[in-house]
Phi, psi and omega in degrees: 000326182300326182298335177293340184258359183304321183294333186257004182285144181054051177222168180252137177227148181223150179207165180239162177218148173102356183286346177259351181281148183276318189250348185268172178282165169267129180239127174248123181244156181218141179224155174239112180263116179275150183310318185292348179264351185300314180300317178300315181297319178293315180299327183261015173055038178286129182204189179310130183299336177294341181260003182247151174285161177300321179299317179296320179297312181295331180288316186270336185305313181301319179296312182300316182293334180276327190250352182243134175289131180209164175202169178204160178231133182243131174246112182288155181306322179300313179293321176301312181298322177296320178293321177298319178297332179273011176077021171280143171259172185302317182294324176296316178298314179299316180301316179294318178297313179302311184299314179301313181292315181298316179301312181297312184295310183292326176295316179296324181270352187059041181259132183228016180268186181294146176246131179270126177232160174299131182274088179267351179208161175294161180302316181295320177294317180306309182287333175295321177300332185262008186298336180267356180283142181283335181223125182230133175276117189264343184272078185242139173237118178278139177233130182301321182241051182293000000 
């Protein structure tokens, strides 16, 4: 089973939550999974939180937060609404949130390899949304089910 994860070892991945919620914020999170933690994650059945019970999440979360590098960016509904009024669409907002978080996270870790993100837009659209940004992280890999 470990061989199925070889492609994703020692990499950074990011995903978002809240874009379908009516009242909550949009949260974009990012993690760096180091090679030495892969066996532990597999043994403890760590996977997409949508596939885990709340008890399983609460059990594993303290360990993950202590041993895995992570960061997140939160966009509150008020700020989201202001961006929508300025004619930003959801994908443009997500691209900006992802880029800001990835730049900060990878700079802090001195990480310069590809980052896997949820593929909410084509690669060309993603970078088009960021064309006005002064600094863009270009080594991105979109995943349909990130």
